[in-house]
Backbone as CSV, one residue per row, in Angstrom:
resi,resn,N_x,N_y,N_z,CA_x,CA_y,CA_z,C_x,C_y,C_z
1,MET,-4.208,140.751,-105.684,-4.638,139.421,-105.325,-5.189,139.410,-103.903
2,LYS,-6.154,138.563,-103.685,-6.787,138.440,-102.385,-6.446,137.111,-101.724
3,LEU,-5.358,136.518,-102.089,-5.014,135.185,-101.595,-5.101,135.105,-100.081
4,ASN,-4.545,136.082,-99.385,-4.521,136.003,-97.924,-5.925,135.948,-97.339
5,LYS,-6.825,136.801,-97.800,-8.188,136.817,-97.260,-8.968,135.585,-97.698
6,THR,-8.829,135.195,-98.950,-9.567,134.039,-99.456,-9.124,132.762,-98.771
7,LEU,-7.834,132.576,-98.623,-7.314,131.379,-97.978,-7.791,131.290,-96.530
8,THR,-7.717,132.376,-95.820,-8.160,132.405,-94.423,-9.652,132.086,-94.331
9,SER,-10.438,132.707,-95.186,-11.887,132.508,-95.179,-12.274,131.072,-95.530
10,LEU,-11.641,130.515,-96.559,-11.950,129.147,-96.966,-11.577,128.139,-95.887
11,CYS,-10.435,128.327,-95.273,-10.026,127.414,-94.196,-11.017,127.478,-93.043
12,LYS,-11.428,128.674,-92.713,-12.384,128.845,-91.619,-13.713,128.179,-91.959
13,SER,-14.214,128.398,-93.170,-15.514,127.838,-93.545,-15.484,126.314,-93.638
14,LYS,-14.334,125.746,-93.937,-14.208,124.293,-94.033,-13.695,123.659,-92.738
15,GLY,-13.453,124.494,-91.743,-12.995,123.984,-90.456,-11.583,123.434,-90.479
16,LEU,-10.735,124.002,-91.333,-9.346,123.536,-91.448,-8.394,124.532,-90.805
17,THR,-7.423,124.017,-90.099,-6.342,124.863,-89.604,-5.233,124.854,-90.648
18,LEU,-4.308,125.776,-90.532,-3.172,125.772,-91.458,-2.344,124.510,-91.282
19,ALA,-2.287,123.998,-90.061,-1.536,122.757,-89.815,-2.175,121.593,-90.571
20,GLU,-3.522,121.519,-90.548,-4.216,120.446,-91.261,-4.070,120.621,-92.772
21,LEU,-4.190,121.858,-93.246,-4.007,122.126,-94.674,-2.588,121.766,-95.100
22,SER,-1.633,122.077,-94.259,-0.237,121.742,-94.528,-0.062,120.227,-94.635
23,ARG,-0.693,119.498,-93.733,-0.596,118.036,-93.747,-1.223,117.461,-95.019
24,ARG,-2.376,117.986,-95.420,-3.077,117.451,-96.595,-2.387,117.798,-97.920
25,THR,-1.663,118.911,-97.939,-1.038,119.353,-99.187,0.461,119.094,-99.250
26,ALA,1.053,118.731,-98.134,2.508,118.553,-98.027,3.251,119.860,-98.314
27,ILE,2.614,120.966,-97.970,3.230,122.299,-98.099,3.574,122.745,-96.676
28,PRO,4.785,123.260,-96.466,5.147,123.685,-95.113,4.150,124.691,-94.539
29,LYS,3.844,124.519,-93.255,2.902,125.407,-92.575,3.368,126.861,-92.658
30,GLN,4.655,127.077,-92.563,5.195,128.439,-92.624,4.897,129.097,-93.968
31,THR,4.958,128.320,-95.034,4.635,128.852,-96.367,3.186,129.297,-96.406
32,LEU,2.290,128.454,-95.905,0.865,128.802,-95.883,0.622,130.019,-94.992
33,HIS,1.304,130.068,-93.865,1.184,131.224,-92.970,1.644,132.495,-93.685
34,ASN,2.742,132.413,-94.411,3.227,133.581,-95.149,2.207,134.041,-96.183
35,TRP,1.493,133.096,-96.797,0.446,133.470,-97.753,-0.663,134.247,-97.049
36,THR,-1.009,133.849,-95.825,-2.113,134.500,-95.118,-1.756,135.886,-94.605
37,ILE,-0.483,136.179,-94.436,-0.098,137.512,-93.961,0.395,138.409,-95.093
38,GLY,0.312,137.904,-96.311,0.675,138.732,-97.460,2.128,138.686,-97.860
39,ARG,2.952,137.968,-97.106,4.357,137.789,-97.471,4.463,136.453,-98.162
40,ARG,4.636,136.486,-99.450,4.592,135.202,-100.130,5.400,135.187,-101.408
41,SER,5.840,134.021,-101.690,6.409,133.687,-102.976,5.594,132.473,-103.397
42,ILE,4.774,132.648,-104.415,3.800,131.603,-104.749,4.361,130.639,-105.778
43,ASN,4.341,129.372,-105.400,4.713,128.285,-106.290,3.401,127.775,-106.919
44,PRO,3.276,127.817,-108.242,2.027,127.392,-108.886,1.596,125.971,-108.535
45,ASP,2.538,125.066,-108.378,2.190,123.686,-108.015,1.575,123.625,-106.615
46,GLN,2.123,124.416,-105.704,1.578,124.462,-104.351,0.178,125.086,-104.353
47,LEU,0.028,126.123,-105.137,-1.269,126.791,-105.234,-2.337,125.827,-105.746
48,LYS,-1.981,125.026,-106.721,-2.916,124.044,-107.273,-3.299,123.003,-106.223
49,LYS,-2.327,122.542,-105.438,-2.621,121.565,-104.383,-3.600,122.136,-103.365
50,VAL,-3.376,123.378,-102.975,-4.262,124.025,-101.994,-5.667,124.179,-102.577
51,SER,-5.745,124.588,-103.834,-7.069,124.780,-104.447,-7.822,123.453,-104.536
52,GLN,-7.110,122.357,-104.786,-7.756,121.042,-104.859,-8.280,120.610,-103.495
53,VAL,-7.497,120.821,-102.454,-7.933,120.439,-101.113,-9.132,121.293,-100.680
54,LEU,-9.108,122.573,-101.029,-10.193,123.474,-100.636,-11.374,123.422,-101.612
55,GLU,-11.219,122.650,-102.677,-12.269,122.435,-103.680,-12.734,123.734,-104.343
56,VAL,-11.760,124.550,-104.733,-12.034,125.777,-105.484,-11.022,125.870,-106.620
57,SER,-11.282,126.753,-107.562,-10.331,126.937,-108.653,-9.149,127.777,-108.162
58,VAL,-8.066,127.711,-108.883,-6.897,128.531,-108.556,-7.271,130.010,-108.668
59,HIS,-8.062,130.334,-109.685,-8.500,131.725,-109.867,-9.269,132.207,-108.642
60,TYR,-10.188,131.390,-108.152,-10.966,131.784,-106.967,-10.048,131.960,-105.764
61,LEU,-9.110,131.066,-105.597,-8.176,131.162,-104.477,-7.376,132.463,-104.526
62,LEU,-6.947,132.846,-105.717,-6.149,134.069,-105.860,-6.963,135.350,-105.766
63,TYR,-8.153,135.355,-106.364,-8.910,136.605,-106.504,-10.206,136.667,-105.707
64,GLY,-10.620,135.551,-105.105,-11.832,135.566,-104.302,-13.114,135.644,-105.110
65,GLU,-13.030,135.327,-106.398,-14.211,135.346,-107.262,-14.044,134.306,-108.353
66,ASN,-15.160,133.881,-108.931,-15.094,132.910,-110.011,-14.488,133.539,-111.250
67,ASP,-13.798,132.739,-112.020,-13.182,133.183,-113.265,-14.291,133.490,-114.272
68,PRO,-14.378,134.722,-114.746,-15.460,135.066,-115.678,-15.330,134.377,-117.032
69,PHE,-14.181,133.834,-117.345,-13.975,133.180,-118.636,-14.071,131.658,-118.554
70,GLU,-14.313,131.149,-117.368,-14.395,129.708,-117.174,-15.855,129.271,-117.215
71,ALA,-16.106,128.217,-117.948,-17.465,127.673,-118.009,-17.825,127.088,-116.652
72,PRO,-19.097,127.148,-116.283,-19.501,126.551,-115.003,-19.108,125.075,-114.963
73,SER,-18.601,124.640,-113.838,-18.086,123.284,-113.748,-19.152,122.256,-113.405
74,GLU,-20.279,122.709,-112.915,-21.303,121.739,-112.587,-22.638,122.197,-113.147
75,VAL,-23.416,121.252,-113.512,-24.735,121.525,-114.040,-25.745,121.027,-113.020
76,ILE,-26.687,121.869,-112.688,-27.709,121.482,-111.732,-28.996,121.214,-112.498
77,LEU,-29.493,120.013,-112.362,-30.732,119.644,-113.021,-31.862,119.716,-112.007
78,ARG,-32.913,120.446,-112.369,-34.082,120.540,-111.510,-35.253,119.904,-112.229
79,GLU,-35.988,119.121,-111.525,-37.135,118.449,-112.113,-38.227,119.477,-112.392
80,ILE,-38.748,119.475,-113.601,-39.822,120.407,-113.926,-41.155,119.688,-114.089
81,PHE,-41.111,118.375,-114.214,-42.342,117.610,-114.345,-42.103,116.192,-113.871
82,SER,-43.071,115.671,-113.180,-43.016,114.281,-112.773,-44.400,113.700,-112.975
83,GLY,-44.489,112.584,-113.668,-45.788,111.976,-113.900,-45.782,111.171,-115.177
84,ASP,-46.978,110.742,-115.566,-47.127,109.962,-116.786,-47.326,110.897,-117.967
85,VAL,-46.787,110.507,-119.070,-46.930,111.287,-120.299,-47.451,110.348,-121.376
86,ARG,-48.448,110.788,-122.096,-48.975,110.019,-123.218,-48.546,110.726,-124.496
87,VAL,-47.976,109.976,-125.384,-47.522,110.539,-126.653,-48.272,109.841,-127.768
88,THR,-48.821,110.629,-128.672,-49.509,110.087,-129.840,-48.790,110.589,-131.068
89,LEU,-48.442,109.668,-131.960,-47.791,110.032,-133.209,-48.785,109.862,-134.343
90,HIS,-48.806,110.796,-135.224,-49.691,110.733,-136.383,-48.852,110.806,-137.638
91,ARG,-49.289,110.074,-138.629,-48.665,110.168,-139.942,-49.570,111.073,-140.776
92,ILE,-48.972,112.017,-141.409,-49.739,112.923,-142.255,-49.660,112.409,-143.685
93,GLU,-50.809,112.157,-144.231,-50.875,111.703,-145.617,-51.714,112.689,-146.418
94,ARG,-51.320,112.894,-147.605,-52.100,113.760,-148.500,-53.042,112.904,-149.323
95,LYS,-54.215,113.425,-149.514,-55.196,112.689,-150.291,-54.706,112.488,-151.717
96,GLY,-54.892,111.303,-152.217,-54.499,111.001,-153.586,-53.042,110.584,-153.714
97,ARG,-52.274,110.678,-152.706,-50.863,110.252,-152.764,-50.594,109.230,-151.678
98,ARG,-49.696,108.358,-151.993,-49.301,107.387,-150.982,-47.852,107.103,-151.063
């Protein structure tokens, strides 16, 4: 598991200290510190709280990568055309039949 490196990196990128993360998650600062130095006993409920505050999945928090079995959580729509469209509908009729 890469919890220690991932947690440290995510906190740094989001500008959070362990004290602030502790306040937002109600997890003791010492527990979070122990996670960052590799000495840890992981409570799944605490892990979930941290992942929610850091806006990542539990899998990403533990392993530093997206879960290969998880469907993408967001869909990005990119505009491929903008403008007016004219649509013409035709009815196909066979001669002699109606």
